[in-house]
Each structure stands twice: as structure tokens, then as C-alpha cells.
Backbone as numpy.savetxt, mean C-alpha at the origin, in Angstrom:
# Nx Ny Nz CAx CAy CAz Cx Cy Cz
-10.66 -6.06 -5.74 -11.52 -7.19 -5.90 -11.30 -8.07 -4.64
-12.40 -8.66 -4.19 -12.37 -9.54 -3.06 -12.08 -10.97 -3.37
-10.95 -11.42 -2.84 -10.52 -12.83 -2.99 -10.72 -13.57 -1.64
-11.11 -14.85 -1.68 -11.33 -15.63 -0.54 -9.90 -16.16 -0.11
-9.70 -16.24 1.23 -8.41 -16.66 1.82 -8.22 -18.14 1.34
-9.33 -18.98 1.43 -9.11 -20.40 0.98 -8.65 -20.42 -0.42
-9.18 -19.50 -1.35 -8.72 -19.64 -2.70 -7.22 -19.19 -2.89
-6.88 -18.24 -2.09 -5.50 -17.79 -2.15 -4.54 -18.89 -1.67
-4.95 -19.50 -0.51 -4.20 -20.54 -0.02 -4.01 -21.64 -0.96
-5.20 -21.99 -1.66 -5.00 -23.11 -2.66 -4.08 -22.77 -3.86
-4.09 -21.53 -4.20 -3.21 -21.10 -5.29 -1.69 -21.05 -4.81
-1.46 -20.70 -3.68 -0.18 -20.70 -3.07 0.32 -22.13 -2.96
-0.49 -23.06 -2.55 -0.12 -24.44 -2.45 0.26 -24.98 -3.84
-0.50 -24.77 -4.91 -0.29 -25.13 -6.22 1.03 -24.58 -6.77
1.29 -23.27 -6.38 2.56 -22.57 -6.71 3.68 -23.34 -6.09
3.50 -23.91 -4.96 4.58 -24.61 -4.22 4.49 -26.15 -4.60
3.79 -26.55 -5.58 3.72 -27.91 -6.06 3.19 -28.79 -4.92
2.35 -28.25 -4.07 1.81 -29.02 -2.93 0.40 -29.39 -3.17
-0.18 -28.76 -4.19 -1.71 -28.99 -4.50 -2.56 -28.92 -3.28
-3.34 -29.81 -3.03 -4.34 -29.78 -1.77 -3.81 -30.34 -0.49
-2.62 -30.74 -0.53 -2.25 -31.31 0.82 -1.97 -30.24 1.81
-2.16 -30.66 3.14 -1.90 -29.73 4.22 -1.01 -30.48 5.26
-0.23 -31.42 4.78 0.70 -32.20 5.60 1.75 -31.26 6.26
2.12 -31.58 7.48 3.20 -30.90 8.09 4.52 -30.96 7.48
5.19 -29.78 7.41 6.42 -29.76 6.74 7.51 -30.47 7.60
8.36 -31.21 6.85 9.40 -31.88 7.63 10.71 -31.04 7.46
10.69 -30.05 8.35 12.00 -29.17 8.39 12.49 -29.09 9.79
13.63 -28.51 9.90 14.20 -28.50 11.27 13.64 -27.31 12.12
13.72 -27.47 13.31 13.19 -26.33 14.25 11.80 -26.60 14.63
11.26 -25.41 15.20 9.87 -25.43 15.77 8.86 -25.44 14.54
9.27 -25.08 13.36 8.30 -24.87 12.33 7.72 -26.26 11.83
8.40 -27.35 12.23 7.87 -28.65 11.82 6.59 -29.05 12.43
6.16 -28.41 13.40 4.93 -28.74 14.03 3.76 -27.94 13.47
4.03 -27.13 12.51 2.93 -26.33 11.96 2.50 -27.05 10.59
1.22 -26.92 10.35 0.72 -27.43 9.06 0.99 -26.45 7.99
1.20 -26.93 6.78 1.46 -25.92 5.72 0.44 -24.87 5.53
-0.83 -25.30 5.72 -1.84 -24.29 5.60 -1.74 -23.17 6.57
-1.26 -23.52 7.77 -1.21 -22.50 8.90 -0.01 -21.50 8.51
1.08 -22.01 7.92 2.16 -21.08 7.58 1.79 -20.19 6.38
1.12 -20.81 5.38 0.63 -19.90 4.29 -0.37 -18.96 4.74
-1.31 -19.31 5.50 -2.40 -18.29 6.00 -1.62 -17.23 6.69
-0.61 -17.48 7.52 0.05 -16.41 8.27 0.88 -15.45 7.48
1.10 -15.91 6.20 1.87 -14.90 5.32 1.08 -14.13 4.24
-0.28 -14.40 4.17 -0.98 -13.78 3.18 -1.16 -12.20 3.32
-1.46 -11.74 4.59 -1.50 -10.40 4.80 -0.28 -9.56 4.41
0.84 -10.23 4.96 2.04 -9.52 4.68 2.34 -9.51 3.14
2.03 -10.52 2.42 2.18 -10.62 1.04 1.42 -9.56 0.44
0.16 -9.37 0.77 -0.69 -8.36 0.13 -0.09 -7.00 0.38
0.30 -6.73 1.59 0.86 -5.52 1.97 2.13 -5.13 1.21
3.06 -6.03 1.02 4.18 -5.86 0.29 4.05 -5.53 -1.14
3.05 -6.32 -1.76 2.77 -6.17 -3.03 2.10 -4.80 -3.41
1.05 -4.42 -2.61 0.37 -3.23 -2.80 1.38 -2.07 -2.53
2.42 -2.16 -1.70 3.34 -1.01 -1.43 4.21 -0.86 -2.67
4.66 -2.06 -3.35 5.65 -2.05 -4.41 5.02 -1.75 -5.71
3.78 -2.04 -5.93 3.22 -2.19 -7.32 2.98 -0.67 -7.70
3.31 -0.42 -9.07 3.08 0.85 -9.65 1.53 1.21 -9.73
1.35 2.51 -9.66 -0.09 2.97 -9.56 -1.11 2.31 -10.69
-0.55 2.08 -11.90 -1.47 1.56 -12.90 -1.98 0.16 -12.71
-1.28 -0.57 -11.68 -1.78 -1.82 -11.38 -2.74 -1.93 -10.29
-2.96 -0.79 -9.63 -3.80 -0.77 -8.40 -5.23 -0.44 -8.95
-6.21 -0.97 -8.20 -7.58 -0.67 -8.51 -7.95 0.59 -7.78
-9.20 1.02 -7.85 -9.70 2.25 -7.44 -9.38 2.60 -5.93
-9.14 1.78 -5.04 -8.83 2.21 -3.69 -9.96 2.74 -2.96
-9.66 3.53 -1.96 -10.75 4.00 -1.13 -10.57 5.64 -1.07
-11.78 6.34 -1.03 -11.59 7.76 -1.03 -11.42 8.37 0.39
-10.86 9.46 0.48 -10.71 10.13 1.73 -10.69 11.71 1.42
-10.34 12.54 2.48 -10.31 13.96 2.22 -11.71 14.62 2.15
-12.59 14.30 3.03 -13.95 14.92 3.01 -13.88 16.43 3.46
-13.03 16.65 4.49 -12.86 17.99 5.07 -11.50 18.51 4.89
-11.38 19.75 4.48 -10.11 20.37 4.21 -9.86 21.54 5.29
-8.75 21.51 5.87 -8.24 22.51 6.95 -7.22 23.37 6.34
-7.47 24.67 6.38 -6.53 25.63 5.72 -5.44 26.12 6.66
-4.31 26.55 6.20 -3.33 27.12 7.01 -2.75 28.29 6.12
-1.62 28.88 6.46 -1.23 30.00 5.73 -0.68 29.64 4.32
-0.58 30.64 3.44 0.00 30.56 2.20 -0.77 29.49 1.20
-2.12 29.57 1.43 -3.02 28.72 0.67 -2.83 27.27 0.66
-2.04 26.87 1.70 -1.79 25.46 1.90 -2.70 24.91 3.04
-2.81 23.59 3.18 -3.72 23.06 4.16 -3.41 21.53 4.40
-4.40 20.88 4.87 -4.20 19.47 5.20 -5.60 18.75 5.32
-5.53 17.47 5.17 -6.68 16.62 5.42 -6.32 15.41 6.19
-7.32 14.98 6.90 -6.99 13.78 7.85 -6.89 12.54 6.92
-5.98 11.77 7.39 -5.85 10.40 6.75 -6.64 9.42 7.60
-7.18 8.42 6.94 -7.97 7.44 7.65 -7.08 6.50 8.46
-7.61 5.96 9.49 -6.78 5.01 10.41 -5.97 3.86 9.65
-6.71 3.45 8.57 -6.02 2.28 7.91 -5.25 2.65 6.69
-4.95 3.92 6.59 -4.20 4.45 5.45 -2.70 3.73 5.37
-2.49 3.10 4.09 -1.04 2.54 3.97 -0.36 3.30 2.85
-1.02 3.47 1.78 -0.34 4.11 0.63 -1.27 5.09 -0.16
-0.63 6.21 -0.49 -1.36 7.20 -1.38 -1.43 6.70 -2.73
-2.62 6.81 -3.44 -2.72 6.55 -4.86 -2.83 7.82 -5.70
-3.60 8.81 -5.19 -3.61 10.09 -5.89 -4.26 11.16 -5.02
-3.75 12.39 -5.12 -4.40 13.44 -4.37 -4.31 14.73 -5.31
-5.46 15.37 -5.42 -5.56 16.53 -6.31 -6.59 17.57 -5.87
-6.30 18.80 -5.70 -7.15 19.81 -5.54 -7.78 20.37 -6.90
-8.97 20.95 -6.85 -9.54 21.22 -8.19 -8.97 22.44 -8.88
-8.05 23.16 -8.21 -7.39 24.27 -8.94 -6.00 23.90 -9.29
-5.48 22.69 -9.16 -4.19 22.29 -9.40 -4.20 21.92 -10.97
-3.05 22.10 -11.57 -2.84 21.69 -12.93 -2.37 20.24 -13.09
-1.97 19.65 -12.08 -1.60 18.23 -12.09 -1.86 17.59 -10.71
-2.00 16.28 -10.66 -2.13 15.59 -9.41 -0.87 15.18 -8.78
-0.93 14.74 -7.54 0.26 14.14 -6.80 0.00 12.62 -6.60
0.98 11.93 -6.89 0.79 10.42 -6.75 1.76 9.87 -5.71
2.60 10.68 -5.22 3.58 10.20 -4.19 3.72 11.30 -3.13
3.51 11.07 -1.95 3.79 12.09 -0.97 5.22 11.83 -0.27
5.73 13.01 0.07 7.05 13.00 0.68 6.70 12.97 2.19
7.83 12.70 2.99 7.83 12.58 4.44 8.40 13.91 5.00
8.19 14.09 6.31 8.69 15.30 6.98 10.17 15.29 7.07
10.78 14.14 6.81 12.21 14.03 6.85 12.95 14.42 5.51
12.05 14.49 4.49 12.51 14.83 3.17 13.04 16.34 3.16
14.25 16.54 2.45 14.73 17.95 2.40 13.75 18.84 1.72
12.76 18.40 0.87 11.83 19.13 0.23 10.85 19.70 1.14
10.61 19.04 2.26 9.57 19.37 3.26 9.84 20.76 3.81
10.99 21.09 4.17 11.36 22.47 4.73 11.14 23.61 3.78
11.24 23.27 2.40 10.93 24.25 1.46 9.49 24.74 1.42
8.52 23.86 1.92 7.10 24.06 1.82 6.77 25.24 2.75
7.58 25.62 3.64 7.18 26.84 4.54 7.72 28.14 3.96
8.34 28.06 2.86 8.87 29.26 2.29 7.85 30.16 1.75
7.94 31.60 1.92 6.82 32.43 1.42 7.05 32.77 -0.07
8.13 32.28 -0.56 8.31 32.42 -2.09 7.61 31.32 -2.88
6.73 31.61 -3.78 5.94 30.59 -4.48 6.83 29.67 -5.37
7.88 30.24 -5.80 8.83 29.47 -6.69 9.57 28.36 -5.91
9.59 28.39 -4.56 10.30 27.45 -3.83 9.40 26.31 -3.24
8.19 26.68 -2.74 7.22 25.73 -2.26 6.41 25.17 -3.46
5.59 24.23 -3.08 4.71 23.65 -4.08 3.63 24.74 -4.44
3.20 24.58 -5.75 2.19 25.53 -6.31 1.23 24.72 -7.04
0.19 25.41 -7.55 -0.85 24.82 -8.26 -0.25 24.10 -9.57
0.83 24.62 -10.18 1.42 24.03 -11.25 2.34 22.89 -10.93
2.86 22.95 -9.70 3.86 21.83 -9.34 3.47 21.65 -7.79
2.35 20.91 -7.49 2.11 20.77 -6.09 2.84 19.64 -5.46
2.87 19.76 -4.11 3.56 18.89 -3.23 2.75 18.38 -2.05
2.77 17.10 -1.72 2.05 16.59 -0.66 2.98 16.01 0.32
2.67 16.02 1.65 3.48 15.42 2.56 2.71 14.79 3.79
3.07 13.58 4.10 2.51 12.89 5.24 3.08 13.38 6.49
2.27 13.86 7.46 2.87 14.48 8.63 1.98 13.98 9.86
2.42 14.30 11.05 1.65 13.96 12.28 1.14 15.19 13.01
-0.08 15.27 13.24 -0.64 16.52 13.97 -1.41 15.93 15.21
-1.77 16.79 16.12 -2.51 16.24 17.26 -3.75 15.53 16.91
-4.33 15.83 15.76 -5.50 15.17 15.38 -5.21 13.81 14.73
-3.96 13.52 14.45 -3.58 12.21 13.90 -2.70 12.35 12.63
-2.62 11.33 11.95 -1.83 11.42 10.72 -2.62 12.24 9.65
-1.88 13.12 8.90 -2.52 13.99 7.95 -1.80 14.03 6.60
-2.47 14.46 5.59 -1.85 14.74 4.28 -1.86 16.25 4.07
-0.62 16.83 4.18 -0.52 18.15 3.93 -0.30 18.49 2.46
-0.94 19.61 1.91 -0.77 19.94 0.53 -0.36 21.36 0.39
0.50 21.50 -0.61 1.20 22.78 -0.92 1.18 23.01 -2.53
0.66 24.05 -2.93 -0.30 24.95 -2.38 -1.38 25.11 -3.37
-2.52 25.84 -3.05 -3.59 26.19 -4.01 -3.44 27.62 -4.50
-4.37 27.94 -5.43 -4.44 29.35 -5.84 -5.18 30.23 -4.89
-6.18 29.45 -4.17 -7.04 30.29 -3.16 -7.58 29.27 -2.25
-8.16 29.75 -1.12 -8.80 28.84 -0.19 -10.19 28.36 -0.51
-10.64 28.76 -1.78 -11.81 28.35 -2.31 -11.76 26.94 -2.99
-10.46 26.46 -3.10 -10.31 25.07 -3.66 -10.88 24.03 -2.92
-11.24 22.96 -3.54 -11.86 21.65 -3.04 -11.03 20.52 -3.53
-11.21 19.39 -2.69 -10.58 18.23 -3.16 -11.30 17.60 -4.37
-10.62 17.38 -5.36 -11.26 16.71 -6.63 -10.99 15.17 -6.63
-9.75 14.82 -6.18 -9.46 13.36 -6.06 -8.57 13.10 -4.93
-9.00 12.07 -4.15 -8.14 11.72 -3.01 -8.40 10.25 -2.81
-7.48 9.30 -3.13 -7.54 7.87 -3.11 -6.37 7.29 -2.41
-6.75 6.24 -1.55 -5.61 5.51 -0.89 -5.77 4.11 -0.85
-4.72 3.32 -0.69 -4.84 1.92 -0.39 -4.77 1.65 1.17
-5.70 0.89 1.74 -5.52 0.66 3.11 -4.69 -0.56 3.43
-4.42 -0.79 4.72 -3.69 -1.94 5.16 -4.64 -3.15 4.82
-4.07 -4.13 4.48 -4.94 -5.41 4.06 -5.59 -5.99 5.35
-6.81 -6.50 5.22 -7.38 -7.24 6.44 -8.23 -8.31 5.87
-8.54 -9.20 6.69 -9.57 -10.31 6.32 -10.87 -10.02 6.86
-11.91 -9.95 6.04 -13.19 -9.50 6.43 -13.95 -10.72 7.19
-15.08 -10.42 7.64 -15.87 -11.37 8.38 -16.28 -12.56 7.57
-16.16 -12.55 6.29 -16.57 -13.64 5.38 -15.31 -14.40 4.79
-14.20 -14.02 5.40 -12.98 -14.72 4.97 -12.41 -14.16 3.63
-12.65 -12.95 3.29 -12.24 -12.26 2.07 -11.18 -11.30 2.37
-10.43 -10.97 1.28 -9.47 -9.92 1.42 -9.44 -9.13 0.18
-9.26 -7.86 0.25 -9.39 -6.90 -0.96 -8.00 -6.84 -1.64
-7.86 -7.35 -2.88 -6.55 -7.33 -3.58 -6.75 -6.82 -4.92
-5.95 -5.88 -5.38 -6.02 -5.38 -6.86 -5.83 -6.69 -7.61
-6.78 -6.71 -8.57 -6.81 -7.93 -9.40 -5.52 -8.17 -10.14
-4.95 -7.02 -10.75 -3.66 -7.23 -11.50 -2.50 -7.53 -10.71
-2.65 -7.40 -9.39 -1.54 -7.79 -8.41 -1.64 -9.11 -7.84
-2.77 -9.84 -8.22 -3.00 -11.09 -7.54 -1.82 -12.15 -7.73
-1.30 -12.34 -8.88 -0.33 -13.30 -9.06 0.98 -13.01 -8.33
1.21 -11.69 -8.18 2.42 -11.22 -7.39 2.19 -11.65 -5.99
0.84 -11.48 -5.47 0.58 -11.81 -4.08 0.83 -13.31 -3.86
0.41 -14.14 -4.75 0.62 -15.53 -4.61 2.03 -15.96 -4.52
2.89 -15.36 -5.44 4.18 -15.78 -5.42 4.90 -15.23 -4.22
4.49 -14.00 -3.75 5.15 -13.48 -2.64 4.82 -14.31 -1.42
3.57 -14.69 -1.20 3.20 -15.70 -0.12 3.86 -16.86 -0.09
4.14 -17.46 -1.32 4.88 -18.69 -1.49 6.31 -18.48 -1.00
6.91 -17.34 -1.52 8.24 -17.08 -1.05 8.46 -16.87 0.43
7.51 -16.17 1.01 7.54 -15.99 2.51 7.38 -17.28 3.18
6.48 -18.17 2.60 6.44 -19.48 3.27 7.63 -20.34 3.37
8.31 -20.30 2.20 9.50 -21.08 1.97 10.70 -20.48 2.93
10.70 -19.12 3.06 11.66 -18.63 3.92 11.37 -18.97 5.38
10.15 -19.12 5.80 9.68 -19.47 7.05 10.13 -20.97 7.24
10.27 -21.77 6.24 10.66 -23.18 6.32 12.05 -23.32 6.21
12.90 -22.17 6.11 14.33 -22.39 6.08 14.91 -22.64 4.71
14.01 -22.55 3.58 14.53 -22.65 2.23 14.71 -21.33 1.69
15.81 -20.69 2.00 16.07 -19.35 1.79 16.27 -19.18 0.27
16.99 -19.99 -0.40 17.28 -19.85 -1.83 15.95 -19.96 -2.69
15.07 -20.86 -2.45 13.82 -20.96 -3.13 12.97 -19.89 -2.78
12.89 -19.51 -1.46 12.12 -18.35 -1.01 12.52 -17.10 -1.79
13.77 -16.77 -1.96 14.26 -15.68 -2.55 13.96 -15.71 -4.11
13.96 -16.83 -4.68 13.65 -17.07 -6.17 12.08 -16.75 -6.36
11.26 -17.19 -5.48 9.80 -16.91 -5.63 9.51 -15.46 -5.39
10.25 -14.79 -4.48 10.10 -13.37 -4.28 10.56 -12.65 -5.46
11.56 -13.15 -6.20 12.10 -12.41 -7.39 11.08 -12.56 -8.54
10.48 -13.82 -8.68 9.40 -14.04 -9.65 8.24 -13.18 -9.42
7.84 -12.78 -8.15 6.74 -12.01 -7.80 6.91 -10.60 -8.42
8.20 -10.07 -8.32 8.45 -8.83 -8.93 8.21 -8.70 -10.46
8.32 -9.80 -11.11 8.09 -9.72 -12.62 6.64 -9.46 -12.89
5.78 -9.75 -12.01 4.35 -9.51 -12.27 3.93 -7.99 -11.93
4.94 -7.14 -11.47 4.60 -5.85 -11.19 5.24 -4.90 -12.05
5.53 -5.25 -13.45 6.14 -4.40 -14.34 5.19 -4.27 -15.45
């Protein structure tokens, strides 16, 4: 869902008991020269990124599709290109798998080395698939292990992009994550103002919206 930056800033100010004021914060250091609005605005993208990375899948909205082209390799495994703005995998599934993958491993994971095994019981299979985020000359890719045959096609491939502010001043936030974003932005604002205890308290409250 698209939320306007001005609306988010207003809700963060209310959360901080500042309402509609944008008076400069009277704190020590260089930050006292910044308006409260400027501080809040600078924290919103980071807040959305943190919340979307931490949120369980059931709180996330549809996300964006990817995986239009499949590139095959040995042992009925393959890879698909990841979009440049890829931040988090929501789900990936080939149409001959018996279950989907909701979390990809990294190339540093001990499980990754097992995916090159010629023994089906060791590497990922259609019954127990594995996905890994890796780097190829073409860019970042999602490798998948493995299919029953190379006739398989992508049935679901959804990701969450890095947040950005569009030309109309809007930002895409999963609706059920919105309160967590507001409290996270408030916490980050307080931390920037040197109010560590209150900032950590708000960050802790934000986590309660993600369960």
C-alpha cells in the first residue's frame, strides 16, 4: 500500500507527542540545527527497510514478481536473475516442487556446498527444495535446487524491494507493518537526538507489532 511521506511524518510526530510542530530540537551537538521534520524524514526509508526485513511473511503484502527467465545447469538445478532493487525473498516455487521456499540461504551457508552433490538425498529436491542467493557475472541471482526435469517453470516468485520515495511523495509499505514503521522511525529519530533509552524503548515497541 502506498503511504504519503507527509502522513508518515505526521504519525511519527504524534507518536513522539510532538503533534504538528516542526520546531528545532534543543539537544546537544550538531543535531540542534535540524528541524524535527528533517530528522524524521531522514529515518523513514531506514525504518521501512528494517521492518520489512524483520516482519514475518504473513504480515507482508503481495510484493513484486520476478523470475521471468529460467537458466538451467546440471542436475536439474538452475537460476533466475534477481531484480536490481531486490531486498528480501517472499516466496519462490517451481511448478514441479511439492513445497515452496520462503527463505534463501547464502553462499556462506554450510548447506550451500551440499547443493553440488550428485546424490539427490543430499542436495535440494522437489520434495525439499533449497534456494540460494549468489553472484554471477550477470548479477545477483537466485539459484534453485532442484527440479524433477528441465521442463519445470516458475509458478511463484515474489520479493520485497528496497524502499524508495516515488515522484508523488509516496512509499510502498505493507499495510500490516505500518505501525511498526512509525514506531521504528520514532525510535531512530530519538536515537539521533541522543535519547538512547527512549529510542530503544520505541524500537522495542515496534517489534510488538510484528508478531
